[in-house]
C-alpha positions in Angstrom: 53.4 70.9 -5.1 56.9 69.5 -5.5 56.0 66.6 -7.7 54.1 68.5 -10.5 57.0 70.9 -10.7 59.5 68.1 -10.8 57.8 66.3 -13.7 57.3 69.6 -15.6 61.0 70.4 -15.5 62.2 66.9 -16.5 59.9 66.0 -19.4 61.6 66.0 -22.7 60.8 68.9 -25.1 62.6 67.2 -28.0 60.8 66.6 -31.3 62.8 63.4 -31.8 61.0 60.1 -31.7 62.0 57.3 -29.3 63.5 55.3 -32.2 65.6 58.3 -33.3 66.9 58.7 -29.7 67.7 54.9 -29.6 69.7 55.3 -32.8 71.6 58.4 -31.6 72.5 56.7 -28.3 73.8 53.5 -29.9 75.4 54.9 -33.1 78.8 55.6 -31.5 79.2 51.8 -30.6 78.7 50.7 -34.2 82.0 50.3 -36.1 83.3 49.5 -39.6 85.2 46.3 -40.0 87.9 46.1 -42.7 89.6 42.9 -43.7 92.7 43.0 -46.0 93.9 39.9 -47.7 97.6 40.4 -48.4 100.0 38.0 -49.9 101.1 36.3 -53.1 99.3 34.3 -55.7 100.9 31.8 -58.1 99.1 31.8 -61.3 99.5 29.6 -64.5 98.4 31.3 -67.6 95.8 29.4 -69.8 97.0 28.6 -73.4 94.5 28.0 -76.1 95.3 24.6 -77.8 94.3 25.3 -81.5 94.9 21.8 -82.8 92.9 20.0 -80.2 90.3 22.7 -80.1 89.7 22.4 -83.8 89.2 18.6 -83.5 86.9 19.0 -80.5 84.8 21.7 -82.1 84.4 19.8 -85.3 83.2 16.7 -83.4 80.7 18.6 -81.2 79.4 20.9 -83.9 78.8 18.0 -86.2 76.8 16.2 -83.4 74.8 19.3 -82.7 74.1 19.9 -86.4 72.8 16.4 -87.0 70.6 16.6 -83.9 69.2 19.9 -85.3 70.4 22.0 -82.4 72.4 24.6 -84.4 72.6 26.2 -87.9 76.2 26.0 -89.1 75.6 28.9 -91.5 74.6 31.2 -88.6 78.0 32.5 -87.3 76.5 34.2 -84.2 74.7 31.0 -83.2 77.9 29.0 -83.9 80.0 31.3 -81.7 77.5 31.1 -78.8 77.5 27.3 -79.1 81.3 27.3 -79.0 81.5 29.6 -75.9 79.0 27.4 -74.0 81.0 24.3 -74.9 84.2 25.8 -73.7 82.6 26.9 -70.5 81.3 23.4 -69.9 84.5 21.6 -70.9 87.5 24.1 -70.6 90.0 21.3 -70.3 89.3 20.2 -73.9 90.4 23.5 -75.3 93.0 25.0 -72.9 96.3 23.9 -71.4 98.2 25.8 -68.7 101.7 27.1 -68.8 104.4 25.2 -66.9 105.7 28.4 -65.5 103.7 30.1 -62.8 103.6 33.9 -62.4 103.9 35.3 -58.9 101.5 38.2 -58.4 101.2 40.4 -55.3 97.7 40.7 -54.0 96.0 43.2 -51.7 92.3 42.7 -51.5 89.9 44.5 -49.2 86.5 43.5 -47.9 84.3 45.4 -45.5 81.7 44.6 -42.8 80.2 46.0 -39.7 80.4 45.3 -35.9 79.4 46.6 -32.5 81.4 47.3 -29.4 80.2 45.1 -26.5 82.7 46.0 -23.8 84.4 49.4 -23.1 87.8 47.8 -23.2 87.8 47.2 -26.9 85.8 44.0 -27.4 83.8 44.0 -30.6 81.1 41.6 -31.9 80.9 40.9 -35.6 80.3 38.1 -38.1 82.9 35.4 -38.5 83.0 35.8 -42.3 83.9 39.5 -41.8 87.3 38.6 -40.2 88.1 35.2 -41.7 87.5 34.0 -45.3 87.0 30.5 -46.6 90.0 29.7 -48.9 87.9 29.2 -52.0 86.1 32.5 -51.4 89.5 34.1 -50.8 90.6 33.0 -54.3 87.3 34.2 -55.8 87.8 37.6 -54.1 91.4 37.9 -55.3 90.1 36.9 -58.8 87.4 39.5 -58.9 89.5 42.4 -57.5 92.9 41.7 -58.8 93.0 39.5 -62.0 89.6 39.4 -63.6 89.2 42.8 -65.1 92.5 42.8 -66.9 92.5 39.3 -68.1 88.9 39.3 -69.2 89.4 42.4 -71.4 92.5 40.8 -73.0 90.4 37.7 -73.6 87.6 39.7 -75.3 90.1 41.4 -77.6 91.9 38.3 -78.6 88.7 36.3 -79.1 87.2 39.0 -81.4 90.5 39.2 -83.4 90.6 35.4 -83.8 86.9 35.0 -84.7 86.5 38.2 -86.7 83.2 38.7 -84.9 81.9 41.3 -82.5 80.6 39.7 -79.3 77.0 40.4 -78.2 76.0 40.8 -74.5 75.2 37.1 -74.0 78.6 36.1 -75.6 80.5 38.6 -73.4 78.8 37.1 -70.3 79.8 33.6 -71.4 83.3 34.7 -72.1 83.5 36.4 -68.7 82.4 33.2 -66.9 84.9 31.3 -69.0 87.7 33.7 -67.9 86.8 33.3 -64.2 86.8 29.5 -64.6 90.2 29.5 -66.3 91.8 31.8 -63.8 90.6 29.8 -60.9 91.9 26.7 -62.6 95.2 28.4 -63.1 95.7 29.4 -59.5 98.3 26.9 -58.2 98.9 28.5 -54.8 97.5 31.4 -52.7 99.7 32.4 -49.8 97.9 35.1 -47.8 97.1 36.4 -44.4 94.1 38.4 -43.2 94.7 41.8 -41.5 91.7 43.2 -39.6 91.1 46.9 -38.9 88.3 48.7 -37.1 87.0 52.1 -38.0 85.5 54.0 -35.0 82.7 56.2 -36.1 82.8 59.3 -38.1 86.2 60.5 -39.4 87.4 64.0 -38.6 88.4 66.1 -41.6 92.0 67.4 -41.8 93.7 64.0 -41.7 95.5 62.7 -44.8 93.0 59.8 -45.5 90.4 57.7 -43.8 92.9 54.9 -43.0 94.2 57.2 -40.2 91.0 56.3 -38.3 91.5 52.5 -38.6 92.8 50.6 -35.6 94.3 47.1 -35.9 92.3 44.2 -34.3 93.0 40.7 -33.2 90.5 37.8 -33.2 89.6 36.7 -29.7 86.9 34.1 -30.5 85.8 32.7 -33.9 82.6 31.0 -34.7 81.7 29.0 -37.8 83.3 30.2 -41.1 81.2 29.0 -44.0 80.8 29.8 -47.6 78.6 32.8 -48.2 76.9 31.1 -51.2 76.1 27.9 -49.2 73.5 29.1 -46.6 72.6 25.5 -45.6 76.2 25.1 -44.4 76.4 28.3 -42.3 76.7 27.7 -38.6 77.1 30.3 -35.8 78.5 33.0 -37.9 79.9 35.1 -35.0 83.3 36.5 -34.0 84.7 38.6 -31.2 87.7 40.8 -32.0 89.6 43.3 -29.9 91.3 46.6 -30.4 93.7 48.4 -28.0 91.4 51.0 -26.6 89.5 51.8 -23.4 86.4 53.9 -22.4 84.7 52.9 -25.6 80.9 53.4 -26.2 79.1 50.1 -25.8 75.8 48.5 -26.8 74.0 45.9 -24.6 72.9 42.6 -26.0 69.3 41.7 -25.2 68.7 38.6 -23.0 65.2 38.1 -24.5 64.8 36.8 -28.1 62.4 39.0 -30.1 59.0 37.8 -31.3 57.7 38.0 -34.9 56.3 41.4 -35.8 58.6 43.4 -33.6 60.3 46.4 -35.0 64.1 46.3 -35.7 66.7 48.9 -36.6 69.9 47.8 -38.4 73.0 50.0 -38.3 76.0 49.3 -40.4 78.1 50.0 -43.5 76.5 48.7 -46.7 79.4 48.7 -49.2 77.4 49.9 -52.2 76.8 53.2 -50.4 80.0 53.7 -48.4 82.6 52.4 -50.9 81.3 51.8 -54.4 79.5 55.1 -54.9 82.7 56.7 -56.2 82.8 60.5 -55.8 79.2 60.9 -54.7 80.2 61.5 -51.1 83.1 63.0 -49.1 85.7 60.4 -48.4 85.4 61.1 -44.7 81.7 60.5 -44.7 82.0 56.8 -45.3 82.6 56.2 -41.6 79.1 57.5 -40.8 76.9 54.4 -40.6 73.6 53.7 -42.4 70.3 52.9 -40.6 67.6 50.7 -42.1 64.3 49.8 -40.4 61.9 46.8 -40.6 60.2 44.1 -38.7 61.1 40.6 -37.5 59.4 38.6 -40.2 60.1 35.2 -38.6 62.2 33.5 -35.9 63.8 30.4 -37.3 66.3 27.7 -36.6 68.8 27.0 -39.4 69.8 23.6 -40.7 72.8 23.8 -38.4 70.6 24.5 -35.4 71.4 28.2 -35.2 68.6 30.5 -33.9 68.1 33.1 -36.7 65.9 36.2 -37.2 64.4 36.8 -40.6 63.7 40.5 -41.4 62.4 42.7 -44.2 64.9 45.4 -43.1 67.4 46.0 -45.9 70.7 44.1 -45.4 73.3 44.2 -48.1 77.1 43.5 -48.5 78.9 45.4 -45.8 76.0 45.2 -43.3 77.3 41.8 -42.3 78.4 41.7 -38.6 76.4 44.8 -37.8 73.8 45.0 -35.0 70.0 45.0 -35.1 68.3 46.9 -32.3 64.9 46.6 -30.6 62.9 49.6 -29.3 64.7 49.3 -26.0 68.0 50.1 -27.7 69.3 46.5 -27.1 71.1 44.4 -29.7 68.7 41.5 -30.7 70.8 40.1 -33.6 73.9 40.2 -35.8 73.4 40.7 -39.5 74.9 37.7 -41.3 73.5 36.7 -44.6 70.9 37.2 -47.4 69.2 34.7 -49.7 70.3 34.8 -53.3 68.1 33.9 -56.3 69.5 30.5 -57.4 69.0 31.3 -61.1 69.9 35.0 -61.3 72.5 34.8 -58.4 71.3 38.2 -57.0 69.8 39.1 -53.7 66.1 38.5 -53.2 63.9 41.1 -51.5 62.8 40.9 -47.9 65.0 37.9 -47.0 67.8 39.2 -44.7 68.9 37.2 -41.7 70.5 37.9 -38.3 72.0 35.5 -35.7 69.7 35.8 -32.7 70.7 37.4 -29.4 70.1 34.0 -27.8 73.1 32.7 -29.8 75.1 35.8 -29.1 74.6 35.5 -25.3 75.8 31.8 -25.4 78.8 32.9 -27.5 79.7 35.6 -25.0 79.5 33.2 -22.1 81.8 30.8 -23.8 84.3 33.6 -24.4 84.0 34.8 -20.7 83.6 38.4 -22.0 81.3 40.7 -20.1 78.8 42.8 -22.0 78.8 46.0 -19.9 78.6 49.7 -20.4 80.9 52.3 -18.8 81.1 55.9 -17.6 81.2 57.2 -21.2 77.8 55.7 -22.0 76.3 57.0 -18.8 77.6 60.6 -19.4 76.7 60.5 -23.1 73.1 59.5 -22.4 72.8 62.3 -19.8 74.3 64.8 -22.2 72.0 63.8 -25.0 68.9 64.1 -22.7 70.1 67.6 -21.7 70.6 68.4 -25.4 67.1 67.2 -26.3 65.6 69.2 -23.4 67.4 72.3 -24.7 69.7 72.5 -21.6 72.6 73.2 -23.8 75.0 74.5 -21.2 74.5 71.4 -19.1 74.9 69.2 -22.2 78.2 70.9 -23.2 79.6 70.2 -19.7 78.8 66.5 -20.0 79.9 66.2 -23.6 83.3 67.6 -22.6 83.5 65.0 -19.8 82.9 62.3 -22.4 85.6 63.8 -24.6 88.1 63.7 -21.8 87.4 60.0 -21.2 87.3 59.1 -24.9 88.9 61.8 -27.1 88.1 59.9 -30.3 84.3 59.8 -29.7 82.8 60.2 -33.2 80.0 62.7 -32.4 81.1 64.8 -29.4 82.6 67.7 -31.4 79.5 68.0 -33.5 77.2 68.0 -30.5 79.3 70.6 -28.7 79.2 72.8 -31.7 75.4 72.4 -32.1 74.9 73.2 -28.4 77.0 76.3 -28.5 75.1 77.5 -31.6 71.8 77.2 -29.7 73.3 79.0 -26.7 74.4 81.8 -29.0 70.8 82.1 -30.3 69.5 82.5 -26.7 67.7 79.1 -26.8 69.4 77.6 -23.7 67.0 76.4 -20.9 69.6 75.2 -18.4 68.8 76.0 -14.8 71.5 77.3 -12.4 71.3 73.9 -10.6 71.6 70.9 -12.8 68.8 68.6 -11.8 69.9 65.6 -13.7 71.7 62.3 -13.0 73.0 61.9 -9.5 72.3 65.5 -8.6 68.6 65.0 -9.3 68.4 62.0 -6.9 70.3 63.9 -4.3 67.9 66.8 -4.5 64.9 64.4 -4.4 66.4 62.7 -1.4 66.9 66.1 0.4 63.4 67.2 -0.4 62.0 63.9 0.8 64.0 64.2 4.0 62.8 67.8 4.5 59.2 66.7 3.9 59.5 63.8 6.3 61.2 66.0 8.9 58.5 68.6 8.5 55.8 66.0 8.9 57.5 64.7 12.0 57.9 68.2 13.5 54.3 69.2 12.8 53.0 65.9 14.1 55.1 66.3 17.3 53.8 69.8 17.7 50.2 68.7 17.4 50.8 65.8 19.7 52.4 68.1 22.3 49.5 70.5 22.0 46.8 67.9 22.6 48.7 66.2 25.4 49.3 69.5 27.1 45.6 70.4 26.7 44.5 67.1 28.2 46.7 67.7 31.2 45.2 71.0 31.8 41.7 69.5 31.7 42.7 66.8 34.2 44.1 69.5 36.6 40.8 71.5 36.5 37.9 68.9 37.0 35.5 71.7 37.7 35.6 72.8 34.2 33.8 69.5 33.3 30.5 70.6 34.8 30.6 73.8 32.8 
């Protein structure tokens, strides 16, 4: 009778699917990675050389005219030809000032990561914490210089030519501006500052930056150029923050097979940072979940085991974990394939560094991938919550909060549990039959059952032995 009752009381009544439970258990260990590039840039301003430009334009326009490539009476066609020529050969038309301007730069990029050890060790992608110098210049260009200088260039060009630029011409001029600015950068003196955002921010603070903790690089893998996929190696890094009792995810020791389901958790920048006023500023620390399958398991040109997936991966997801249905990390999101002509992301071609590479990386760094008491208590509390044992859940949620006061979801779960209790929906029993208590009860019941069997067996044995003695003492009873 004991076992049917036991299973009846411990089966989950929650309507959540297994995949949703996996996500809820692992979400606290997924973190935001912020890299600031701070420093100073020396920039030489481009100067349009009118005399030389007129000579060059006359020469190239005449050649194109006699070859039948342009109509010199069509001003729009002539302007487009001029812009293309300048883009191809900017050195023929522009000089650079001898005096360099010093401009302070503070550029931010974002990525994702996952805590792999309760003592503050975090796994992410190398390019989320260290940037190639050329890409650092490009990032500074795009976020600091380009918008202002391009607008100035549009205005001055239209004033000089007396023509209104069409969309094609504006794009050509924008590309020209980028090229000239990069050519004009004589020195970029900068350093990277890395910060980690731990889960959901609590309202009432001045800004989200109050929830960012400084981090140091412990181990750095291959840092390549994001646009050069063939040159990307083991794009992994381990960083550390000064914290303890952190929620942790476990990295799988088994590489997934093609067709397996995968869940990617992270911080796509388009949603969390570029959506303007669509969302509350404190909501940006709540991660995004995407789902898909492992489309293929591949080995890169650099010999790195990689997982191809149709799960959506965009800028900001880099460094974030991909989970299997056991709730284990099977890969680290690292890159997508760009259309070589359009220069935009292609569909269904996201890649992760395989857990096989991650395991090797962890061994090399001598960092243990383990979970602590916070994870154990949090899982038990969630199971109680899903089983509608809200009083039991609150008790364990508060224990988690004591160990890790900054846990991103504890306050919300405590509030939800209390709400259900107030509505009379609590199913907690006076005795908490979960965790260690459950096994103690099972052990005691088992001991009692065993003891009972022994006592009953001994009683029966004593009865039969005693009866046989009586028979042996009264042999006359045999004839009866």
